[in-house]
PASEDREN-217489 format. One line per 8 residues: number of its first residue (from 1); for each residue x, y, z of N, C-alpha, C. Coordinates in steps of 0.001 Angstrom, whole numbers, plus 500000, padded with zeros to 6 digits. Atoms other than C-alpha are relative to their C-alpha. Layout:
BEGIN
NUM	X Y Z X Y Z X Y Z; ...
END
This chain:
BEGIN
1	500632 498903 499257 483203 481701 472858 500776 500287 501281; 499266 499578 498814 484865 483681 475620 499272 499537 501270; 500533 500505 498730 484385 482312 479137 499129 501025 500729; 500727 498965 499260 483280 485611 480696 500241 501350 499349; 499891 498653 500555 482592 489135 479454 499505 501005 501039; 500404 498879 499149 482491 492295 481549 499859 501216 499088; 500323 498946 500962 480848 495166 479681 499611 501289 500709; 500361 498706 499437 480564 498878 480412 500935 501089 499519
9	499113 498884 500313 482451 502172 480363 501349 499712 500648; 498744 500583 499527 486027 500931 480661 501163 500971 499803; 498767 499213 500134 489286 502781 481349 501042 499112 499323; 499055 500807 500763 491554 501373 478655 500813 500911 499085; 499137 499187 500847 494532 502909 476872 499995 501466 500353; 499957 498616 499548 494324 506079 478941 498718 500786 499829; 501271 499290 500157 490671 506898 478228 498844 499041 500260; 501190 500818 499769 487136 505669 478841 499327 499661 498677
17	500605 500502 501229 485556 503542 476125 498877 499040 500379; 501057 500994 499825 482247 501679 476004 500409 498739 499254; 499485 501206 500642 483502 498175 475357 499840 498787 500912; 500098 501272 499283 483788 494572 476532 501396 499478 500347; 498758 500652 499558 486527 492816 478494 499749 498500 500009; 500134 501448 500038 486881 489135 477641 500991 499341 500938; 499173 500626 498966 488197 486965 480467 500048 498490 499807; 499782 501453 500065 489677 483460 480223 501037 499620 501047
25	499038 500481 499019 491340 481637 483098 500540 501078 500918; 499593 498927 499099 491461 484772 485214 500778 501123 499343; 499232 498991 500735 493340 486745 482535 499114 500735 498997; 500688 499255 501050 492192 489435 480147 500443 499438 498654; 499710 500655 501276 491981 487643 476806 499865 500962 498831; 500259 499074 501093 490595 490426 474631 499220 501197 500538; 500792 498802 499707 489245 493973 474847 499509 500534 498661; 500534 499533 501270 486902 494984 472033 498593 500556 500177
33	501280 499284 499933 483724 496901 471235 498839 499059 500304; 501099 500958 499836 481392 493915 470971 500589 498615 500194; 499444 501312 499669 481980 490484 472446 498903 499124 500591; 500945 500954 499431 479900 487399 473188 500740 499055 500936; 499380 500899 499041 480632 485272 476211 499012 499003 500560; 500861 500976 499338 479311 482246 478033 499226 500667 501134; 500650 499204 498956 478538 484694 480831 500353 501457 499774; 499759 498572 500207 478142 488451 480386 499467 500787 501194
41	500388 499128 498888 478078 490978 483223 500055 501431 499487; 500085 498644 500547 476893 494417 482121 499832 501019 501123; 500125 498893 499053 477345 497628 484061 499560 501235 499224; 500534 498846 500729 475114 500398 482730 500359 501311 500683; 499600 498810 499254 476228 502824 485439 501398 499789 500568; 498683 500088 499389 479642 503615 486825 501116 499815 498992; 498786 500126 500797 483182 503284 485543 500716 498708 500368; 499222 501219 499760 485212 500107 485151 501480 500364 499926
49	498586 499642 499878 488802 500637 486306 500813 498780 500403; 499171 501049 499402 491764 498420 487109 499925 500100 501516; 500012 499996 498539 491691 497394 490766 501314 500564 500526; 498805 499436 499369 494155 499037 493131 500913 498898 500532; 498993 500862 499376 497333 497435 494460 500531 500751 501209; 499466 499369 498789 498371 498184 498039 501331 499341 500336; 498660 500586 499848 502127 497652 498272 500532 500100 501422; 499484 499780 498640 502332 498419 502004 498909 499749 501036
57	500948 500327 498928 500187 496590 504573 500700 499194 501088; 499563 500808 498857 500769 495081 508010 498764 499253 500498; 501193 500754 499619 498157 492349 508437 500194 499191 501281; 499762 500512 498638 499756 491172 511722 499869 498488 500123; 500244 501435 500012 499504 487515 510718 501204 499271 499403; 500395 500492 498682 500952 485395 512237 500488 500900 501139; 499445 499409 498794 501396 486683 515764 499139 500971 500762; 500761 498950 499309 498915 489473 516508 498530 499980 499564
65	501376 500149 500512 495376 488185 515793 499002 500975 500604; 500908 499027 499400 493799 490715 518149 499944 501293 499185; 499939 498786 500818 494842 493476 515711 499407 499769 498608; 500382 500280 501388 494268 491852 512292 500491 498603 499644; 499408 501183 500614 494818 488703 510252 499734 500071 498500; 500156 499944 501457 494827 487811 506564 498536 499952 499565; 501415 500043 500348 491082 487118 506583 499368 501383 500095; 500609 498674 499828 489966 490466 508006 500713 501056 499166
73	499237 499024 500772 492758 492381 506299 499652 499989 498527; 500319 500055 501433 491981 491110 502814 498515 500244 499740; 501400 499586 500131 488250 491530 503416 499926 501518 499886; 499949 498534 500049 488941 495194 504136 500564 500481 498671; 499391 499619 501275 491184 495417 501083 498996 499867 498858; 500966 500240 501073 488505 493917 498829 498907 501063 499988; 501041 498975 499936 485826 496339 500046 500529 501368 499573; 499395 498747 500436 488268 499149 499267 500480 500000 498564
81	499607 500050 501408 488850 498017 495680 501432 499591 499767; 498612 500460 500098 492283 496494 496332 500003 498507 499688; 499993 501403 500424 492936 493220 494504 501279 499271 500365; 498715 500612 499658 496502 492616 495689 500667 500839 501074; 499305 499320 498907 498372 493466 498891 501388 499398 500168; 498659 500476 499665 502044 493217 499837 500198 500216 501496; 499974 499971 498541 502475 492355 503522 501421 500120 500540; 498696 499685 499426 505353 493676 505615 500513 498897 500939
89	499386 501143 499309 507789 491440 507548 499887 499981 501512; 499939 499930 498534 507219 492542 511156 498847 499264 500672; 500955 500882 499338 505024 489629 512176 500761 499156 501028; 499367 500845 498988 505759 486957 514784 499789 498542 499625; 498633 499505 500184 507936 485335 513668 500105 500957 498812; 499778 499120 501151 509287 488026 511321 500450 499187 498797; 499653 500752 501210 509750 486943 507722 501410 500345 499528; 498599 499828 500403 513538 487089 507669 500717 498669 499855
97	499455 501323 500301 514020 483330 507204 499095 499330 498970; 500793 500730 500991 512863 480954 504482 498830 499297 500674; 501041 500732 499282 510897 478953 507050 498841 500920 500381; 501043 499052 499597 509025 482007 508340 499195 500481 498796; 500698 499578 501219 508194 483118 504784 499034 498922 499526; 500864 501101 500430 506817 479702 503869 498794 499852 500927; 501097 500083 499033 504745 479665 507060 498963 501085 499732; 500938 498902 500256 503239 483078 506314 499219 499768 498709
105	500679 500263 501273 502444 482130 502708 498913 498945 500183; 500974 501072 499771 500700 478936 503857 498782 500515 500762; 501106 499407 499239 498612 480882 506378 499143 500875 499094; 500721 499076 500877 497688 483527 503811 499202 499260 498936; 500711 500761 501036 496726 480955 501184 498691 499415 500530; 501231 500529 499406 494102 479581 503577 498973 501088 500293; 500871 498959 499454 492676 482950 504603 499610 501122 499043; 500153 498758 500764 492900 485534 501824 498849 499983 498995
113	501046 499781 501000 490116 486921 499640 500553 500686 498751; 499344 499370 501152 492510 488823 497329 501425 499470 499907; 498634 500472 500188 495970 488117 495952 500958 500734 500929; 499076 499435 499024 499010 488812 498081 501447 499674 499647; 498572 500268 500015 502772 489055 498225 500526 500279 501386; 499419 499724 498686 505122 489225 501187 501397 500593 499843; 498648 499460 499918 508231 491185 502077 500851 499093 500875; 499016 500617 499131 511316 489485 503416 500737 501094 500748
121	499283 499006 499216 512933 491397 506242 501498 499845 499845; 498538 500022 500109 516592 492328 505757 500575 500384 501360; 499388 499793 498684 518524 491989 509031 501464 499571 499928; 498569 500349 500058 522238 491627 509859 500268 498511 499849; 499729 501434 500008 521920 487870 510266 499605 499256 498748; 500430 500763 501182 520450 487024 506854 500528 500542 498682; 499485 499400 501237 522500 489036 504347 500556 498965 499027; 499445 501031 500880 524131 485862 503033 498934 499039 499491
129	501093 500891 500412 520716 484246 502488 498969 500714 499122; 501012 499213 500700 518961 486966 500490 499625 499422 498637; 500309 500594 501307 519227 485203 497126 499002 498863 500180; 500930 501098 499723 517553 482103 498572 498660 500530 500503; 501223 499423 499445 515045 484256 500461 499133 500624 498907; 500752 499366 501090 514066 486000 497230 499091 499007 499280; 500822 501025 500643 512604 482687 496025 498648 499820 500685; 501263 500143 499270 509856 482885 498668 499458 501361 500453
137	500469 498655 499670 509277 486652 498779 499654 500766 498726; 500346 499121 501113 507872 489391 496558 500947 501187 499936; 499091 498859 499885 510211 492137 497782 500690 499921 501358; 499295 499946 498715 512519 493058 500679 499712 501329 500688; 500232 498794 499215 512117 495583 503491 501161 500228 500960; 498913 499585 499110 514797 497498 505409 499497 501132 500885; 500320 498932 499054 514249 499600 508537 501289 500677 500430; 498815 499242 499593 516842 502324 509062 499798 500693 501341
145	500290 499370 498712 515109 503694 512156 499016 499177 500785; 500889 500755 499115 513282 502209 515140 498553 500370 499743; 501434 499805 500095 509549 501748 514706 499348 498794 500670; 500729 501018 499254 506887 499278 515871 500385 498584 499589; 499663 501418 500207 508181 495672 516192 500893 499776 498787; 499162 500100 501193 510912 496190 513609 501468 499964 500373; 498576 500116 499744 514549 495184 513561 500754 500926 499049; 499307 498966 500769 516819 498010 512415 501290 499455 499403
153	498753 500378 500656 519623 497453 509902 501037 501088 500238; 498951 499026 499708 522849 499139 510974 500563 500590 498710; 499548 499250 501178 524299 501726 508608 501175 499334 499288; 498807 500557 500634 527613 499941 508028 499708 498738 499198; 500366 501203 500746 525763 496900 506685 499287 500360 498700; 500751 499552 501168 523905 498968 504098 500784 499789 498707; 499169 500156 501198 526806 498886 501647 500127 498534 499593; 499957 501434 500308 526964 495089 501915 498717 499601 499279
161	501282 500276 500650 523269 494915 501043 500002 500515 498569; 499999 499397 501337 523770 497238 498069 500807 499181 499002; 499125 500761 500893 526492 495008 496658 499416 498647 499601; 500620 501280 500326 524226 491950 496602 499250 500098 498668; 500726 500034 501268 522748 490925 493259 498552 499613 500281; 501401 500225 499630 519095 491315 494213 499104 500523 498884; 500886 499602 501093 516461 491380 491491 498641 500479 500507; 501261 499544 499409 513569 492111 493860 500144 501436 500511
169	500019 498650 499438 512572 495584 495047 500475 499963 501451; 499611 499821 498600 514248 496712 498273 499334 501284 500489; 500762 498858 499482 511877 498990 500208 500583 500452 501334; 499383 499426 498803 513042 501317 502980 499011 500807 500829; 500556 499053 499033 511542 502848 506091 501134 500970 500280; 498871 499059 500021 513675 505966 505831 499928 501010 501145; 499758 499093 498881 514298 507465 509264 501332 499574 500610; 498648 500308 499546 517906 507662 510450 500021 499702 501502
177	500014 500444 498601 518448 505748 513724 500780 500940 500913; 499193 499091 499179 521206 508037 515014 499309 501325 500230; 500736 498738 499904 519145 511127 514312 498813 499870 500954; 501129 500224 499097 516116 509658 516091 500459 499947 501451; 499470 500103 498637 518261 508873 519133 500324 501377 500575; 499647 498647 499558 519480 512476 519325 498753 500783 500418; 501214 499209 499758 515926 513843 519279 499002 499306 500929; 500926 500745 499141 514336 511234 521576 499644 500799 501249
185	500437 499287 498803 512302 512590 524482 498524 499806 500240; 501397 500127 499610 508887 513002 526049 499071 500447 498872; 501003 499667 501011 505852 513046 523752 498623 500066 500641; 501352 499846 499464 502458 514401 524760 498943 500196 498924; 500973 499764 501064 500866 515137 521393 500666 499817 498638; 499502 500214 501358 501269 514967 517611 501149 500937 499653; 498906 499060 500261 503472 518064 517498 501288 499532 500664; 498829 500576 499329 505817 516479 520050 500559 498834 499193
193	499578 501180 500767 505894 513286 517998 500763 500417 498746; 499315 499485 501189 506854 515258 514885 501357 500596 500363; 498742 499409 499552 509556 517073 516856 501021 498925 500358; 499101 501094 499616 511013 513780 518162 500442 499163 498807; 499637 500707 501237 511092 512332 514639 499999 501031 498866; 500048 498873 500934 511940 515464 512609 500318 499593 498567; 499746 500262 501419 512148 515675 508833 501486 499838 499715; 498550 500166 500129 515915 515933 509253 500386 498523 500025
201	499693 501428 499893 515935 512229 510217 499611 499253 498729; 500410 500603 501266 514026 511288 507070 500969 500401 498889; 499069 499523 501028 516286 513439 504899 501342 499282 500092; 498710 500674 499819 519458 511898 506380 499940 498552 499526; 500142 501387 500429 518164 508388 505801 499948 499901 498479; 500105 500005 501461 517245 509173 502191 501358 500281 499366; 498661 499693 500515 520687 510697 501606 500905 498770 500057; 499181 501206 499863 522363 507519 502901 499614 498947 498969
209	500476 500992 500970 520203 505313 500705 500451 500375 498593; 499582 499541 501329 520900 507412 497603 501497 499822 499797; 498545 500098 500095 524624 507519 498299 500449 498552 499853; 499585 501401 499988 524849 503782 498928 499583 499260 498741; 500553 500796 501100 522685 502529 496064 500118 500671 498630; 499989 499260 501268 523341 505154 493358 500799 499314 498903; 499169 500658 501015 525979 503038 491616 499569 498562 499727; 500505 501357 500212 523901 499849 491689 498651 500057 499287
217	501251 500035 500764 520892 498742 489641 498809 499528 500829; 501084 500440 499122 518830 497565 492617 498829 500982 499948; 501186 499146 499948 515257 498863 492513 499730 500331 501459; 500161 499526 498625 514875 500943 495678 498689 500773 500111; 501272 499302 499770 511487 502034 497007 500030 500666 501369; 500072 499247 498749 511268 504760 499646 498539 500043 500439; 501380 500075 499521 508133 504086 501689 499557 501306 500655; 500696 498930 499261 505700 506672 503092 500821 501277 500193
225	499269 498724 499926 507648 509841 502265 499091 501028 500686; 500856 499109 499213 506484 512627 504571 500444 501456 500025; 499478 498640 499824 508646 515745 504262 500483 500621 498697; 499492 499274 501163 509565 518411 501751 501512 499848 499902; 498543 500154 500004 513219 517990 502796 500416 498706 499316; 499679 501284 500628 513267 514320 501790 499654 500017 498516; 500375 499892 501414 511425 515067 498551 501038 500779 499206; 498979 499203 500669 513990 517714 497677 501256 499176 499767
233	498831 500876 500133 516786 515201 498284 499806 499009 498860; 500309 500989 501031 515039 512816 495892 499687 500626 498643; 500452 499303 501208 514396 515444 493205 500745 499577 498739; 499243 500432 501184 517153 514182 490905 500346 498517 500069; 499782 501441 499865 516839 510481 491732 500012 499320 498635; 499963 500773 501241 517608 507915 489048 498751 499132 499893; 501236 500731 500281 514940 505680 487515 499791 498795 500903; 500162 501178 499148 515642 502757 489840 499588 500353 501429
241	500511 499567 498698 514500 504838 492846 498536 500411 499847; 501419 499652 500033 510757 505029 493498 499553 500455 501390; 500445 499348 498766 508742 506840 496148 498509 499758 500216; 501398 500176 499636 505489 506098 497976 499541 501047 500995; 500589 499063 499040 503141 508351 499942 498679 499415 500484; 501234 500528 499430 500194 507578 502222 498881 501041 499997; 501112 499055 499862 496714 509107 502349 500037 500783 501308; 500020 499248 498735 497178 510019 506021 501004 501141 500008
249	499070 498871 500091 500243 512142 505260 499475 501081 499050; 500571 499042 500946 498311 513784 502420 498816 500774 500581; 501234 499392 499498 495209 514581 504484 500113 500654 501374; 499935 499497 498624 496337 515297 508050 501356 500629 500299; 498773 499308 499598 498922 517578 509697 500178 499912 501512; 499685 500124 498575 500637 517573 513084 499274 501028 500850; 500656 498955 499210 498942 520807 514155 498481 500038 499799; 501451 500072 500146 495419 519771 513123 499346 499729 501356
257	500779 500323 498804 492799 519720 515871 499203 498733 499709; 500575 501300 500311 491976 516019 515705 499330 499414 501241; 500805 500440 498856 489396 514265 517909 500711 499048 500957; 499276 500967 499175 491656 511457 519173 501435 499954 499476; 498653 499872 500566 495334 512377 518598 500763 498687 499838; 499276 501274 500127 496641 508846 519234 499578 499231 498750; 500472 500666 501218 494548 507690 516252 500721 500521 498752; 499244 499423 501119 496876 509778 514063 501508 499926 500264
265	498588 500187 499679 500170 508768 515666 500569 498932 499076; 499415 500886 501004 502257 507213 512886 501497 500286 499888; 498583 499821 500325 505889 506724 511859 500202 499770 498510; 499615 498672 499547 507073 508791 510090 498771 500819 500376; 501144 499270 499459 504882 511376 511817 499323 500915 498984; 500642 498925 500756 502362 513797 510403 500850 501248 500149; 499099 498844 499974 504128 517031 509547 499248 501311 499778; 500545 498646 500123 503550 520700 508763 499325 500214 498646
273	500713 499653 501225 501483 522382 506064 500932 500058 498796; 499051 499887 501111 504567 523100 503937 500393 498625 499477; 499669 501363 500423 505410 519386 503886 498843 499387 499226; 501162 500570 500662 501887 518388 502968 499813 500579 498595; 500096 499377 501321 501814 520886 500089 501031 499408 499043; 498951 500601 500828 505090 519438 498813 499611 498593 499564; 500444 501348 500348 503616 515935 498924 498976 500037 498871; 501014 499892 501053 500616 516988 496841 500627 500446 498676
281	499332 499547 501224 502816 518823 494345 500764 498857 499342; 499239 501134 500531 505028 515756 493979 499073 498926 499449; 500983 500985 500444 501987 513523 493637 499505 500335 498598; 500527 499550 501289 500725 515578 490714 501083 500028 498924; 498934 499786 500984 504076 516264 489032 500759 498740 499622; 499263 501225 500286 505482 512734 489180 501156 499747 500946; 498947 500203 499008 507885 513147 492100 499712 498863 500950; 500428 501173 499244 505903 510428 493859 499455 498982 499007
289	500372 501048 500948 505297 507084 492140 498780 499191 500417; 500983 500952 499483 502889 505182 494377 499240 500607 501177; 500766 499781 498770 500070 505756 496840 499895 498654 500699; 500019 501235 499209 500325 503128 499593 499336 500301 501342; 500774 499695 498789 498205 502747 502727 500829 499977 501277; 499315 500295 498735 500771 501621 505330 498966 499600 501052; 501041 500528 499110 497804 499805 506875 500673 499291 501170; 499307 500527 498817 499064 499161 510416 499086 500096 501215
297	501011 499890 498951 496155 498466 512778 500497 499585 501384; 499852 500382 498594 496256 498337 516574 498609 499991 500610; 501307 500052 499357 493402 497596 518942 499611 501376 500531; 500496 498750 499432 491226 500404 520240 500620 500246 501372; 499430 499864 498659 492543 499724 523740 501436 500505 499934; 498611 499554 500146 496136 500163 522584 500066 501466 499586; 499938 498632 500524 495424 503377 520710 499380 501029 500951; 500599 499058 499059 493478 504898 523605 500790 500101 501302
305	499079 499738 498906 496417 504733 525997 500430 501475 499930; 499481 498633 500096 498157 508009 526824 500924 500095 498790; 499309 499811 501281 499977 509496 523862 501386 499361 499984; 498622 500491 499967 503487 508493 524950 500086 498491 499816; 499927 501463 500051 502676 504773 525257 499170 499387 498875; 500802 500531 501107 500134 504384 522430 500908 499667 498816; 499146 500373 501132 501717 502508 519488 499692 500823 498751; 500184 499293 501273 502212 504157 516104 499398 499064 498959
313	500587 500776 501084 500171 503000 513142 498510 500216 499886; 501432 499816 500257 496742 503398 511525 499541 499018 498927; 500536 500809 501095 494468 501204 509388 499759 500876 498776; 500200 499154 501174 494001 502315 505787 499800 499305 498673; 500085 500645 501313 493839 499648 503085 498600 500107 499396; 501368 499922 500512 490024 499834 502806 499625 501401 499551; 500350 498608 500288 489918 503626 502655 500925 500666 498984; 498987 499387 500860 492966 504256 500433 499418 500466 498666
321	500553 499629 501310 491324 504174 496995 498760 500888 500139; 501195 499157 499898 487910 505562 498093 500294 501445 500394; 499658 498642 499568 489435 508563 499885 500728 500752 498894; 499218 499322 501023 491922 509340 497137 499181 500253 498736; 500882 499772 501147 489291 508938 494404 499232 501309 500204; 500747 498767 499734 487215 511663 496062 500918 501214 500018; 499064 498881 499950 490263 513858 496720 500413 500441 498599; 499601 499656 501363 491301 513686 493061 498853 500695 499262
329	501152 499311 500598 487769 514613 491944 499899 501426 500541; 500125 498704 499332 487655 517471 494460 501052 500987 499509; 498883 499142 500396 491035 518817 493322 500169 500084 498480; 499956 499992 501471 490352 518278 489583 501316 499448 499454; 498802 500691 500486 493362 515992 489182 499536 498875 499082; 500463 501025 500944 493021 513681 486148 499999 498602 500608; 500100 501357 499482 491895 510158 486950 501148 499125 499493; 498857 500753 500524 494751 508902 484771 501167 500013 500980
337	498922 499903 499003 497158 510117 487461 499713 499085 501188; 500373 500877 498891 495247 508278 490189 500237 498540 499638; 499823 501383 500442 495283 505053 488181 501481 499657 499883; 498551 500220 500031 499017 505443 487608 500535 499713 501398; 499472 500091 498637 499657 505855 491350 499507 498777 500763; 500592 501106 499244 497346 503098 492597 500053 498662 499281; 500115 501231 500786 497462 500554 489784 501236 499736 499136; 498971 500252 501011 499976 500938 486958 501411 499983 500576
345	498641 499922 499461 503111 502049 488800 500284 498900 501026; 499737 501100 499070 502754 499587 491701 500254 498672 499287; 499813 501240 500757 502397 496743 489187 501347 499983 499286; 498722 499922 500714 505383 497931 487147 501185 499841 500940; 498862 499995 499078 507683 498507 490118 500224 498624 500607; 499879 501276 499292 506937 495201 491855 499784 498789 499092; 500117 501078 500998 506580 493141 488640 498783 499110 500252; 501248 500714 499756 502958 492169 489275 499175 499967 498715
353	500754 500126 501262 500713 490890 486431 498636 500673 500066; 501247 499308 499708 498074 493475 487284 500118 501474 499627; 499874 498552 500089 497338 497198 487211 499504 500661 498735; 500487 499432 501259 496045 497653 483652 498908 499108 499419; 501001 500771 500735 493053 496607 481618 500534 499819 498590; 499411 500314 501301 494951 495064 478752 500241 498498 499906; 499850 501436 500257 495456 491654 477186 501223 499446 500732; 498919 500676 499293 497557 489298 479291 500066 500296 501482
361	499987 499645 498578 496986 491025 482632 498905 499233 500748; 501066 500555 499179 494996 489570 485509 498753 500876 499876; 501265 499265 500129 491334 490536 485224 499561 500511 501374; 500285 499352 498718 491381 492642 488391 499316 501332 499712; 500815 498863 500403 488606 495203 488008 499177 500524 501171; 500965 499431 499066 486506 497580 490065 498987 500821 499219; 501042 499159 500580 483273 499371 489272 499694 501102 501006; 500154 498843 499123 482961 502876 490712 499000 500975 499389
369	500901 498926 500421 480142 505413 490496 500444 501280 500702; 499484 498771 499375 481666 508877 491088 498953 500797 500772; 501064 499277 499301 478276 510141 492288 499719 499427 501388; 500266 500652 498712 478227 507717 495219 501006 500448 501061; 499096 499437 498992 480032 509979 497683 499362 499844 501376; 500518 500174 498644 479650 509157 501377 501094 500305 501010; 499047 499812 498915 481274 509977 504686 500361 498640 500595; 499539 501259 499432 483365 507188 506154 499525 499865 501445
377	500340 500367 498627 482035 505493 509286 500783 498741 500351; 499188 501149 499601 484324 503122 511144 499157 498737 500126; 500879 501163 499836 481344 500846 511850 499705 499303 498677; 500257 500593 501319 480985 500266 508094 501232 499292 499434; 498749 500555 500512 484609 499157 507662 500243 498592 500547; 499862 501434 499764 486023 495658 507949 501304 499559 500654; 498804 500362 499245 489412 495779 509665 499594 499581 501409; 500314 500481 498654 489411 493938 512986 500170 501081 501060
385	499701 499006 498964 490720 497003 514815 498788 500845 500372; 501256 499358 499663 487312 498700 514596 499998 501512 500064; 499960 498530 500002 488397 502324 514177 500718 500467 498738; 499340 499460 501190 489654 504619 511427 500353 501466 500205; 499657 498578 499949 491559 507919 511274 499214 500810 498967; 500731 499324 501073 489410 508705 508219 498507 500144 500304; 501392 499818 499580 486145 508794 510186 499507 501390 499574; 500598 498736 500416 483933 511476 508608 500529 500573 498704
393	499426 499521 501265 486103 511937 505502 499143 499494 498831; 500769 500401 501181 484315 511862 502127 500784 498983 499166; 499363 501061 500774 484998 508833 499942 499025 499446 498967; 500793 500684 501022 483793 506909 496884 500439 498538 499989; 499662 501419 499910 483742 503159 497503 499557 499260 498740; 500399 500790 501171 483666 500621 494649 498743 499183 500289; 501242 500767 499876 480388 498825 494025 500286 498516 499819; 499615 501383 500296 481842 495643 492528 501510 499918 499875
401	498557 500226 500081 485343 494186 492700 500245 498592 499466; 499624 501288 500584 486837 491396 490575 501484 499736 500256; 498610 500451 499894 490032 489461 491294 500166 498812 499065; 499801 501036 501024 491281 487385 488362 498665 499541 499399; 501256 500277 500688 487852 487625 486778 498864 499532 500878; 501034 500470 499083 485958 486409 489834 499523 501145 500880; 500568 498966 499141 483601 488700 491696 500300 499684 501467; 499740 500120 498565 484768 489217 495254 499021 500878 500778
409	501009 499101 499445 482482 492168 496042 498928 500213 498935; 501121 499779 500910 479028 492387 494440 498963 500872 500692; 500956 499053 499413 476777 495370 495140 500297 500235 501479; 499515 499685 498652 478851 496126 498266 499826 498847 500993; 500061 501184 499145 478493 492566 499604 501165 499077 499667; 498906 500946 500205 481320 490076 500088 499444 498691 499458; 500451 501250 500620 480736 487156 497716 501177 499086 499670; 498815 500796 500281 484309 485933 497314 500192 498889 501014
417	499730 501145 499132 485615 482729 498830 501329 500177 500721; 498762 499950 499227 488170 482665 501613 500954 498932 499475; 499017 500916 500562 491374 481059 500374 500165 500154 498500; 499887 499757 501444 490874 482371 496827 501288 500748 499660; 498801 499208 500252 493859 484705 497165 501196 499146 499634; 498844 500742 500521 497026 483621 495391 501288 500765 500295; 498699 499385 499739 500656 484274 496334 500654 500423 498694; 499276 499488 501161 502536 486438 493837 501408 500359 500445
425	498613 499765 499620 506304 486361 494097 500787 498715 499902; 499187 501194 500035 509127 483918 494458 500547 499705 498627
END
């Protein structure tokens, strides 16, 4: 008899079927119409979907506990239907050494409620150690332009990186450092911020990445694409190039009248209507592969400084799936596309045993009732930072969340155990 059965209206094989998911040892053992288990959990309402994967978070741990840590960050992720997160390297210390990576993994293993991976930072001083570093990382991250607490990789070293035999994904923050320096200046609002970090800088960075890596088989992921110019540059990209987009770039623009402008200050910046339309078109047509949150929390005190000194970054891992689920319903975009962007493609690109309800995959599931639409309130969210740029936006939050067959969220309550999260990578 199967250890555990989850029964209901299940998204499997590209459609919804009333069936049972048999779970053994955290994996999906069988999917069939009728199934008996030692324990059966039936959902008469709602839809059972694969849980989301957030390939871009900054949980600030170790080093910045006032902003976030792995406990609060993965709690937020779980409430948002995310069963696996990939954490960026700009912590303290940054994960650009084997020792720092091992330290972060050990910390996360004690604190996490969902599964996790980590990025190794690529810097000039560790290019000869990347093969060894890949044994303790899930992927690598490169910054081509200055951003918050990040070490920039110089352009002339890019070709050396490309020549390395790296089997892990190499993700890029694509803003050209030289271009940013040319446009640097005073910033008083979101439009100024967009002007100081123009789409030209993103386009130039993408062009350099394409030129450098086009003759290599390295899997390259362009993070948080924000402009029509960069998308156009990527229009004929090869299969080993993938592209991510964030909900905040899809929902907000630089000229929007927003209640607290610093709460929308991000890198790359919010852009114009024409850019946002291009992002949505690419999302629907396949020009974008992944929706990622770029969850980058700062304290309320930091974000309520004057615009010029307030740091860039917004929280988003808890709201990513709920906001996008409602947006896709509102825009009549097939749910199959949403599942591809949040579940299937992230798992495929980063070689994660998740993202689909099929035999052999981790039993990472969410239960969603499309009728349960609510406005987001920051007070209801779980990031330590205590605020959200998505305040007041409509969303559909999952009711139940399973990670490797174990309930982490039950009827919108946290029931998972801290330290349950498992490192994926290496």
